[in-house]
Backbone bond lengths (Angstrom), bond angles and torsions (degrees), N, CA, C in turn:
res aa  C-N    CA-C-N  psi(-1)  N-CA   C-N-CA  omega(-1)  CA-C   N-CA-C  phi
1 G - - - 1.492 - - 1.676 104.78 -
2 A 1.258 106.25 -162.07 1.569 112.72 -171.43 1.476 111.69 -66.33
3 W 1.266 118.26 -15.57 1.510 119.60 -172.78 1.568 112.55 -91.90
4 E 1.338 118.19 0.81 1.554 116.81 177.28 1.545 109.10 -90.02
5 T 1.287 121.99 -5.87 1.489 120.34 176.97 1.676 101.14 -75.64
6 P 1.411 110.69 162.74 1.428 116.25 179.53 1.609 114.90 -55.19
7 Q 1.240 114.79 144.06 1.470 119.61 -171.12 1.576 114.06 -52.47
8 R 1.341 113.51 -30.35 1.490 117.93 -170.22 1.579 101.93 -62.28
9 T 1.191 119.40 -43.63 1.480 125.69 -166.02 1.497 111.86 -79.14
10 T 1.381 110.89 -37.42 1.542 118.11 -173.24 1.634 111.00 -70.36
11 E 1.403 111.99 -31.12 1.564 111.01 -166.59 1.499 107.59 -76.11
12 G 1.314 122.52 -26.99 1.366 122.17 -179.74 1.639 108.70 -129.64
13 G 1.106 124.45 -25.21 1.421 125.17 -170.84 1.493 115.01 -57.07
14 R 1.318 117.16 -64.03 1.472 116.51 -172.61 1.536 111.92 -63.78
15 L 1.395 116.44 -29.58 1.432 120.02 179.52 1.436 113.09 -80.98
16 G 1.316 117.39 -21.61 1.456 121.03 172.55 1.469 114.65 69.43
17 N 1.446 118.02 20.85 1.506 109.71 174.75 1.479 109.26 -139.65
18 D 1.368 116.71 43.54 1.421 128.90 163.72 1.660 109.17 58.72
19 V 1.232 112.87 24.78 1.568 115.86 174.00 1.397 109.16 -64.91
20 G 1.369 109.93 139.64 1.459 121.44 -176.84 1.498 117.00 79.85
21 K 1.263 116.30 -15.05 1.504 114.44 175.78 1.442 109.36 -80.98
22 V 1.373 119.88 -38.23 1.400 120.85 171.35 1.614 114.11 -95.39
23 E 1.212 111.25 113.72 1.550 112.03 178.83 1.475 107.36 -104.96
24 E 1.232 119.47 119.90 1.520 120.85 171.15 1.479 110.63 -87.14
25 E 1.358 111.43 145.61 1.412 118.25 -178.69 1.511 111.93 -124.84
26 V 1.459 113.66 135.34 1.425 125.64 178.69 1.393 106.40 -122.79
27 I 1.340 121.13 129.91 1.408 131.95 173.37 1.495 114.19 -110.87
28 K 1.332 120.98 114.93 1.440 121.05 -174.09 1.597 110.17 -125.90
29 M 1.220 122.73 161.53 1.380 129.66 169.78 1.482 112.65 -89.80
30 Q 1.367 120.26 144.63 1.423 116.81 177.56 1.459 119.15 -55.38
31 G 1.294 120.04 134.15 1.488 123.03 174.30 1.571 106.02 101.73
32 E 1.414 119.08 -21.57 1.432 122.17 175.01 1.453 114.34 -65.26
33 S 1.367 117.51 162.22 1.517 119.40 168.03 1.605 112.19 -102.05
34 L 1.273 108.64 156.64 1.466 113.42 176.49 1.538 107.60 -121.27
35 K 1.324 116.61 130.97 1.388 122.36 178.10 1.466 106.47 -134.16
36 I 1.402 114.17 125.63 1.524 116.67 178.45 1.561 104.03 -136.01
37 D 1.290 107.26 138.10 1.498 117.03 173.73 1.427 108.12 -78.09
38 I 1.380 113.64 136.57 1.413 120.82 -170.70 1.463 111.15 -149.13
39 F 1.273 120.80 164.87 1.456 124.90 178.94 1.625 111.17 50.40
40 C 1.292 109.76 54.91 1.570 114.73 -170.51 1.534 105.18 -91.50
41 S 1.307 120.94 78.44 1.403 122.25 177.76 1.578 106.56 -171.35
42 Q 1.439 109.85 144.56 1.536 113.36 -178.81 1.531 108.31 -60.12
43 L 1.288 115.80 -23.86 1.567 119.21 -174.56 1.514 107.60 -58.66
44 Y 1.399 112.80 -34.52 1.542 113.07 -167.88 1.618 111.08 -90.47
45 L 1.321 115.53 -0.90 1.421 117.61 -173.09 1.614 112.85 -54.91
46 Q 1.290 118.46 -42.21 1.350 121.46 -177.66 1.545 113.67 -99.80
47 T 1.316 119.70 5.95 1.432 116.99 -171.86 1.508 109.27 -90.06
48 V 1.428 114.56 163.44 1.371 123.21 -177.21 1.512 107.09 -94.79
49 K 1.314 110.91 114.75 1.508 116.45 -170.06 1.512 114.59 -90.76
50 M 1.375 125.24 145.75 1.289 125.45 -164.34 1.629 105.65 -142.71
51 W 1.356 113.78 152.04 1.486 121.02 178.33 1.532 111.10 -139.60
52 C 1.342 117.83 154.37 1.398 127.54 177.00 1.395 116.06 -150.71
53 K 1.339 119.96 145.19 1.502 118.86 -179.99 1.433 101.44 -116.66
54 G 1.482 111.44 128.32 1.463 114.26 -179.38 1.474 106.19 -177.27
55 E 1.361 119.76 140.86 1.550 119.42 -178.24 1.506 107.90 -66.77
56 L 1.331 122.27 -33.90 1.506 123.75 178.31 1.422 110.61 -116.37
57 L 1.313 113.82 147.60 1.451 115.97 -178.35 1.446 114.98 -67.10
58 K 1.467 117.88 -21.76 1.492 119.03 -176.99 1.634 105.56 -79.00
59 E 1.309 115.87 -9.88 1.574 116.36 178.45 1.493 104.55 -69.47
60 C 1.317 120.35 -30.15 1.406 121.33 175.55 1.483 116.72 -76.20
61 N 1.267 116.31 -5.63 1.480 121.38 -167.90 1.474 119.62 39.21
62 P 1.388 113.57 61.75 1.535 112.78 179.63 1.491 116.68 -66.03
63 T 1.384 118.00 -8.46 1.425 117.61 176.72 1.549 112.17 -85.83
64 E 1.307 113.61 -10.61 1.536 117.84 -178.02 1.609 106.75 -92.26
65 P 1.432 113.42 132.92 1.522 109.46 175.60 1.504 107.85 -52.77
66 V 1.368 115.98 147.01 1.417 120.32 177.97 1.520 117.81 -65.66
67 T 1.364 113.31 -17.72 1.371 116.23 177.77 1.630 112.14 -64.30
68 L 1.279 119.69 -19.84 1.470 124.53 179.99 1.366 106.73 -76.97
69 S 1.384 119.82 146.22 1.491 124.70 -175.04 1.473 110.16 -78.50
70 K 1.344 113.78 -15.85 1.591 109.90 175.50 1.433 118.71 -87.47
71 S 1.354 112.65 6.58 1.492 117.56 170.98 1.525 105.10 -73.13
72 G 1.420 116.58 136.67 1.496 114.99 173.36 1.536 114.57 -82.44
73 W 1.272 117.74 -2.43 1.514 125.55 -169.81 1.562 108.59 -70.04
74 K 1.236 116.57 141.72 1.524 124.80 174.78 1.458 105.19 -130.19
75 Y 1.376 109.46 152.29 1.456 118.40 -174.77 1.624 104.50 -79.75
76 L 1.400 111.27 138.12 1.423 112.83 170.95 1.482 109.32 -101.20
77 T 1.242 114.80 119.38 1.586 119.39 -175.88 1.663 108.40 -136.61
78 T 1.210 110.71 169.04 1.471 119.16 177.98 1.507 113.77 -91.35
79 E 1.370 119.16 18.14 1.417 127.10 177.24 1.604 101.55 -77.01
80 P 1.426 107.11 137.50 1.549 113.03 178.27 1.474 108.40 -69.24
81 N 1.322 114.84 174.64 1.495 128.75 177.76 1.428 113.87 61.24
82 Q 1.399 120.49 39.47 1.544 123.44 174.56 1.502 100.40 -117.91
83 R 1.461 108.63 163.07 1.457 113.81 176.15 1.460 113.47 -72.58
84 I 1.378 112.52 -30.72 1.536 114.43 179.83 1.616 106.17 -127.78
85 L 1.187 113.94 118.39 1.501 122.37 -179.91 1.479 116.10 -95.67
86 L 1.216 116.74 132.99 1.534 118.26 175.56 1.592 107.55 -87.19
87 K 1.292 119.92 133.91 1.450 117.56 174.93 1.564 107.95 -124.52
88 D 1.180 114.37 141.72 1.586 117.63 171.16 1.612 108.89 -76.04
89 S 1.249 109.73 127.01 1.570 105.99 171.92 1.525 109.41 -113.76
90 R 1.357 112.91 155.58 1.380 117.92 -177.79 1.420 120.62 -61.97
91 N 1.453 119.07 -25.90 1.380 122.63 -173.56 1.572 114.53 -82.19
92 G 1.263 117.85 13.03 1.414 121.53 175.67 1.596 108.82 94.13
93 C 1.255 120.58 -3.21 1.437 122.56 174.51 1.553 111.92 -97.05
94 F 1.154 118.01 158.43 1.387 122.98 165.77 1.548 106.76 -99.27
95 S 1.268 119.25 146.39 1.511 116.52 175.66 1.475 106.64 -125.00
96 L 1.445 112.56 158.16 1.357 118.54 177.34 1.511 111.16 -110.95
97 L 1.298 119.37 142.35 1.529 117.17 179.26 1.462 108.03 -126.19
98 M 1.417 120.07 136.05 1.321 131.63 164.92 1.510 102.47 -115.65
99 S 1.350 115.96 128.70 1.435 118.25 172.04 1.546 110.02 -116.20
100 A 1.378 107.94 165.95 1.491 113.67 -179.72 1.414 113.57 51.00
101 L 1.388 122.53 51.52 1.412 122.25 -174.40 1.459 112.98 -65.52
102 Q 1.465 120.19 140.31 1.452 129.07 177.08 1.566 106.60 -113.17
103 V 1.410 111.51 154.19 1.494 109.63 176.10 1.469 113.20 -56.58
104 E 1.218 127.56 -28.28 1.439 128.81 177.54 1.522 111.83 -66.00
105 D 1.297 118.53 -15.95 1.443 118.51 172.89 1.439 116.07 -77.94
106 S 1.368 116.85 -5.55 1.459 123.91 178.19 1.505 107.88 -58.55
107 G 1.238 118.69 142.97 1.540 121.70 176.46 1.570 110.98 152.09
108 I 1.327 108.32 -171.68 1.622 114.14 -177.79 1.502 104.64 -109.45
109 Y 1.243 114.24 124.13 1.472 131.65 178.57 1.487 112.89 -101.28
110 W 1.278 122.57 133.80 1.439 127.50 178.34 1.398 105.15 -116.38
111 F 1.374 119.04 140.03 1.473 121.25 -179.67 1.510 107.04 -130.20
112 G 1.286 119.70 136.53 1.501 117.32 -177.54 1.461 107.20 -156.18
113 I 1.334 108.66 -171.28 1.565 114.79 178.56 1.477 110.40 -131.90
114 L 1.322 116.93 149.14 1.481 127.46 -177.50 1.392 108.58 -75.27
115 D 1.265 118.48 127.24 1.416 123.88 173.39 1.490 107.96 -125.23
116 D 1.365 117.26 109.35 1.463 118.71 -167.68 1.493 107.56 59.93
117 L 1.488 120.41 -115.70 1.300 122.93 -174.71 1.540 108.04 -113.40
118 N 1.352 117.99 1.75 1.519 116.33 -178.82 1.497 105.99 -117.32
119 V 1.362 111.50 156.66 1.401 124.88 -177.91 1.528 106.94 -90.10
120 I 1.296 114.87 136.24 1.440 121.59 167.80 1.517 111.67 -106.02
121 P 1.332 124.26 98.94 1.382 126.53 176.42 1.288 121.22 -56.15
122 L 1.430 128.43 132.06 1.442 129.43 -169.37 1.509 112.48 -119.97
123 R 1.384 113.20 -40.10 1.376 118.55 -178.31 1.577 115.19 -137.21
124 K 1.336 115.80 142.76 1.503 121.00 177.87 1.416 107.35 -122.23
125 I 1.407 117.30 124.12 1.459 120.72 -169.55 1.513 102.90 -132.22
126 R 1.337 117.99 122.32 1.516 120.67 169.99 1.524 114.04 -91.78
127 V 1.215 120.56 116.07 1.388 127.64 -176.87 1.450 112.37 -95.16
128 T 1.288 128.90 130.02 1.484 128.17 -172.61 1.571 94.87 -130.03
129 V 1.368 116.51 112.58 1.471 121.84 165.51 1.462 113.53 -98.48
130 Q 1.436 118.10 126.01 1.355 115.16 179.93 1.548 113.50 -110.60
131 K 1.253 116.51 153.53 1.448 119.69 177.31 1.548 111.45 -68.88
132 G 1.360 118.96 140.36 1.436 118.69 175.89 1.504 110.08 -65.77
133 E 1.287 124.16 134.99 1.408 128.35 170.33 1.408 117.40 -112.71
134 H 1.313 123.01 151.51 1.387 120.03 179.26 1.516 118.29 -68.16
135 S 1.359 110.27 -25.04 1.423 117.89 175.82 1.517 114.71 -75.00
136 Y 1.272 116.63 -9.64 1.402 120.69 168.40 1.538 119.76 -60.28
137 L 1.336 118.63 113.74 1.484 123.41 -160.75 1.533 119.40 -39.36
138 P 1.324 107.51 -61.80 1.615 106.96 -174.99 1.468 113.45 -59.61
139 G 1.332 117.00 -35.22 1.560 118.27 175.63 1.480 111.22 -61.94
140 S 1.269 123.99 -43.51 1.445 121.00 -172.19 1.483 109.94 -75.50
141 A 1.322 115.46 -24.69 1.451 116.76 172.13 1.474 115.04 -64.28
142 I 1.291 109.58 -38.30 1.532 116.93 -179.05 1.513 107.68 -73.20
143 L 1.331 119.56 -36.35 1.508 116.07 174.41 1.525 116.99 -63.97
144 T 1.373 114.23 -37.95 1.432 119.35 178.59 1.505 109.43 -62.96
145 M 1.214 122.28 -42.82 1.496 124.97 176.32 1.555 106.84 -62.39
146 A 1.165 122.06 -46.98 1.455 122.80 -176.60 1.619 110.24 -58.00
147 H 1.324 114.51 -39.91 1.441 118.27 178.01 1.554 112.77 -67.88
148 Q 1.244 112.22 -32.05 1.554 114.03 176.00 1.483 108.94 -69.42
149 L 1.258 118.96 -39.62 1.512 124.83 -178.08 1.484 112.21 -70.98
150 L 1.332 115.22 -37.06 1.358 121.36 -166.36 1.619 118.47 -53.61
151 P 1.413 115.29 -50.18 1.340 118.71 -179.60 1.511 115.83 -57.58
152 A 1.324 119.55 -41.82 1.476 124.33 177.78 1.443 111.43 -63.66
153 C 1.398 118.62 -40.77 1.350 117.40 -178.48 1.562 111.69 -67.69
154 L 1.314 115.97 -41.13 1.424 118.52 173.48 1.495 119.09 -53.84
155 F 1.331 108.38 -43.62 1.489 119.79 -179.95 1.452 107.88 -64.10
156 N 1.307 122.54 -44.72 1.473 121.24 -178.43 1.510 112.35 -69.48
157 L 1.327 118.29 -37.34 1.423 120.01 174.49 1.518 115.50 -63.32
158 E 1.288 117.84 -36.15 1.414 125.03 176.97 1.524 116.19 -70.61
159 A 1.350 105.48 -29.43 1.481 107.97 -177.17 1.506 114.19 -75.58
160 T 1.188 124.22 -27.08 1.410 126.65 -174.93 1.658 111.05 -69.18
161 P 1.341 112.47 -48.14 1.504 111.54 -179.03 1.433 115.89 -62.75
162 R 1.455 118.36 -25.33 1.632 120.34 179.65 1.396 107.42 -67.74
163 H 1.352 119.31 -30.69 1.600 116.05 -176.84 1.569 109.91 -76.61
164 L 1.425 113.21 -28.54 1.475 114.24 -176.27 1.520 113.68 -73.89
165 F 1.417 119.34 -23.46 1.387 120.11 -171.56 1.521 110.07 -107.17
């Protein structure tokens, strides 16, 4: 089928919109949220939106109808309790939200729309989630402040009970 031709042509070629050639990258710290404006066109207002996580587009099986279980595509909706939530934004874009990011959320995400039974991929985003380290500057500044405040707090706390007994 279409996927037997070399990788360079399949990722964007047949679909005609340079998908996979432009890889956006987002780097986040563990626990943070990721919000990205996506589907910024009137064309996408009424479309069914999809997402898939996979290093290669073919892992998502975009040539298979999404009704088949072997398709890796999932529906992108505004329903709560999903890994990626679709949000309506006022500026005519839809945005997607991933909250409380974990290191295992790292990877390549594909976002597209459903056209008949096939998905047309539109965006490719590499998400990298890093563990928070103490050497991370804002964090260590806060730690230092806490150490400066700590002895005074402890002293005040201990002073009160002595007067009571």
